[in-house]
N, C-alpha and C positions, 0 to 999 in steps of 0.2 A: 655396473649398468645402473642407471637411474631407475628408481622404482616408479610404478604407476600410482597416481594419486589415490585410486580406489584401494590400493594395498595398505595405505597408511592407517595405523592404529595407535600410534604414540607420537605426540609432538613434544620435542625437547627444546625449550626456549631459554635463551640467555635472558638476563634481567636488565642490567644497566646498559642503555643504548639500544635495547631491543624491545622487551616487553614494557619497560618503563620509559616515560617521557623524561625530559631534562629535569623536571621538578621532582622526579622519583615517584610519580604516581602512575596508576594504571587508568587509562581513559575508559569512559563508559563503553565506547565501541569495542575496545579490546576485551573488556570484561564480558560483554555480550558474546563476543566471538568464542571465548573460552567456554561459556555456558553452552552455546550451540554445538561446539565440538564434543563436549561431554554427552549431550543429548543424542548425538549421532554415533556414540560408541567409541569416540577417539579420546584417549587419555592425554591430558596436558600436564607435563612435569617441568620443573625448573632445572636448569643446568647453569650454575653460576660460580663465580670466584668467591662469593660471599660465604660467611660461616653459618651453620645451621641455626644457631641461637638467634639470628637476626631475621629469620625468614617467616616464621609462623604468622606474626602480626600482619605482614605484608601480603601473604599469599592465600591464607585460609579464607579471607573474605571473598575471594574469587574462586574458591573451591579447588585450588591446587593443593593436593595432599602429599605429593612426593617431590623430593628435591635431590639433585646431585649438587653438592656444595664443595667449597674449597678447591675449585678447578678439577673436580673428579675424584678427590681423595675420600669423599664421604657420601654415603647414601642415607637418606633420612626420610622418615614418615612424619609429617608435620603435626597431624592431629593427635598422634599417640606419643610423639617424642621418641620413637624408636630409632636407634642408630642401626641401619641395615648392614653397613660395612664401613671400613676405614683403612686407608693406606697411609703410612707415615714416612717421613724423611729420615733415613738412618743418621744417627748422631755423628758418625765419622764423616759422612758426606757433608752435613751441615757445617762441621768444624772446618773442613777443607775449603768450603766456599767462603766462610767468614774470614779465614786466614788469607786467602788469595785476594779477595776484594778489599780487605783492610790494607793490604800491602800495595794495592794498585790504585785505590781511590781514597785520597785523604778526605776525611770527614764523613765517610760512609757509616750508616747506622743500621742495626738489624732488629727485627721483631720475630720472635718465635711463638707461634700460635699453638697452644697445648690444650689439654683437657677437652678434647673433642671440639675445639673451636671456641671454648668459653673463656679461656684465660690467655692474655696477651703479655708475654714477657718482652721487655724492650731494654736496649742499652741506654745508659744515660745520654741525653741529647736527642734521642729519637723523637720524643714528644714535641721538641722544638720544631721539627720538620713537618709536623701534622698541621694542615691548614685549618683556618677557622671554619671553612665550609665543611670539612670532614668532621670536625668536632661537633658541629651542629647536626649534620645529617646522619653520621655514624658514630654516636657516642660509645666509646669502648673504654674499659677499665684497664689502662696500661699499668703494668707493674715493672718497675725498674729492677734489673738484675744484671750480673756480670755474665760473660759468655759461658763459663762453666755451669752456672745455675740455669741458664737458658737451655743448655744442651742436656741437662739432667731431667729431661721430660720426653714424652712421646710427642714429637713435633708433627703437626698436621700440615703446616705451611710455614715457610720462612719468607718474610717480607724485607725488602732492602730499599732504603731511601738514601738520597744524597742531596746536599744543599743546591747543587746546580746541574748535575748529570741527570739526563732523562732515564726512564726505565729501559728504553731501547739502547741507549748508550751503555748503561751498566750491563745489559745482556751481551752486547758486543764484546765488552771487556771480559766477562765471565767465560765466553766461548773460547777465548784464547788460552784458558788455563789447562785444557786437556783433561778436565775432571770427568768422572762418570758417576753413575748412580744418583742422578737427579733429573728433574725436568723443570726448565725455567721458561717463563712466558710473561706477557704483558696483557693488560685488559683495558687500558685507557685510564686506570688509576695511577696516581703519582708514585708508584713503587714497583719494583721488580718482584715477581711472585715465583717461588721455588717450591716444588713438590717432590715427592719420592720418585724413584726411577720409573719411567714409563707411565706415570700418572697424568692423565689428561681428562678433559671432559668426555672424550670418546670412550675411554676405558670405564669411566664412572657410569655413563649412560648405558653402555653395553651391560654392565653388571645389573643396573636397575631394570633395564628392559628384560633381561633374563629372569630376574626376580618376579616381574609382572607377567611373564609368559609371552614376550614379544621377540621377534627376530629382527636383525639389523635392517632388512629391506622394508620392514613395517614402520620404521622410524623416520620422521621428518624433523630436521633440526634447523633452528633459526638463530643467527648470531651476527655480531658486528665487529668483534675484536680478534686480536691475535690468539687469544686463549680459546677461541671458538674454531680455529682452523681444523684441528684434528677431528672434531665432532662433525663439522660440515663435510669433510672428506669421507668419513666412515658411514654416515647415515644413508638411508635409502634415497632421500631427497634432502639436499642442503640448500638453504635459502640465506643469502646475505642481505642485511638491511641496506637501505639507500645511503645510510651514513656509515657504512662499514669501511674498515681499513682495506687497502689493496690486497693484502694477504687473504683476508676472509672472502673478498669478492672472487679471487682466483680459485679458492677452494670450493666455492658453491656451484650448484647447478643453475640457480636462478637468483635474481636480485629483486627485492620488493621496494616499497617506499621507505622513508626514514621512520624512526621511532616517533617523531613529532607528527607524522602523517599517517599514523595507525598502520604501519607496514605489517605488523603481526596480524591484525584483523583482516587486512586485504588478502593475505595468504590463506 
């Protein structure tokens, strides 16, 4: 049952395509809305596919202190740098995924994110698939490694790129493998994202909400992409952005304006 607005005490918001405009900034109207929510006793937290190390500079200026990162794999307090929880992808699951996709998609390349999201191990050739826009907006220190070295880590997330196949096409191929013990999704980024079994933004926000003392019916979630679907379904109220993909719209209770039209602030 959809919660009543008066019950909401926690707002969990996606970042890219939701809280952020296309230029990756937060509008004045949205920043004011976050401030007013906090004044009203409603906590605003981030729920994103991004890694914790990239979030503090973006979110602390608008007083967002908690984040669920890496598509639900991590909970983080930004002002203290405290890692609240972390779920990793089993190495045998990662190897099975790499072996399968390598055998079915010529040219596929992988990135293993380790050290709580701070280190990015990539196969040779992976960096060639990273766009100039990504290098400018999301500068990461990619370290080349072979598969054995990549898997000799606690993997927070596995990212998969291909010269021509879209993330959705790669996901379709992976689902034919019959593998278990992983969760794969897409976010609008040019790569497929793979986490540990059952790990989604919903599970991450559920853990963070519990840590902060909130129940599911007290959570309002806002998102736009496929990796927001489980969270929109789980939360007391789910809101899809006007620019949301069809899967997110179908999972939500309501739809707001787009991220360019301050959809978050309108909610």
